[in-house]
Steps between C-alpha positions, in 0.01 A plus 500: 500500500352757739253241630782251563695766689199592714419136578857442615535833684171465685588162646865550587583557870734792418411866455493612138471851361531619140616853429509712187810699407387794715471279807121491505344174615326301227420188702525360852423138580266386780792410729633857483148634556470284809842578642500873427131526594417680179250442222631452149261761360635754753862418409470506120645821357678598821873481559653294776561803724127558526450149642786475748450599862801730490361683197818436304666189369821375649795645306614147414153430356509814287859437386427137407186599312682771302798274435278232346326763286834636377694176455246222466706296747313334786567628851431350841479695826383462859285767664286545809149641504231546762159495336210650697404272788793262452840448656826580327531264204811402305478442126730361235397665173609409151451756225470372143473707184189440293541546127255575223487318164779725367727393789489841667461525876136584562493468877620312802367196678572492874474164676529517877531224756431553868822392673407625847495153653833420337650822641358425846644147496830636374504753785418226753774283354751785526396561862548127571841506337595806703385330819693186403815709439459664843442163668803353325714796606370466858571126498852557367560771759372274780722215376805726492421628849461142624832404340667790676342400831611138457851607403516734800375228734745245362785751517411609853441144623821362350690806625368441851592131485853579378545763769380253764740236365785750505422585863484128588834441335656799674364372831640151435834649403510711812404207727712222351784658302733517798456133594473361145718668234313327214181689590677832451637396160165366376313812607 
């Protein structure tokens, strides 16, 4: 069974670490060695705090680990870590209780996936959506402003035409009302 686990764990593209009940590392797979830039023989027997760049595990990491030890219920979290010589990396980590033959929790298996690219694309998508919202708001504002300008122009133009017509009618009335009574009545 151990050989099957190792064969699977050593070829999977995710980070895998096995811990005992005290939080000491029992196993790290080659992917975790590569990503964390550690050697398995250096990691075995240490706790996670000794391997992290900050010198202490994220509180969510510690809480999830302890929760799985106490309840046996799987937990999933997201954390960030900056291993030596690398950029800030985002991980999705699933903690699973490992049980002995008696069914007692003997340790925790942590399986981590690098989701940095996913987070970066998500951030880019959110920026695009924000830009789209701003462009839509600007377009709507420009449309409303154009509607106001058109309405003002129509109102002013029609108002000027009506005023000019009124002046023309008043002029006609003044010129012809005395000689033609129908012009005065029509105006």
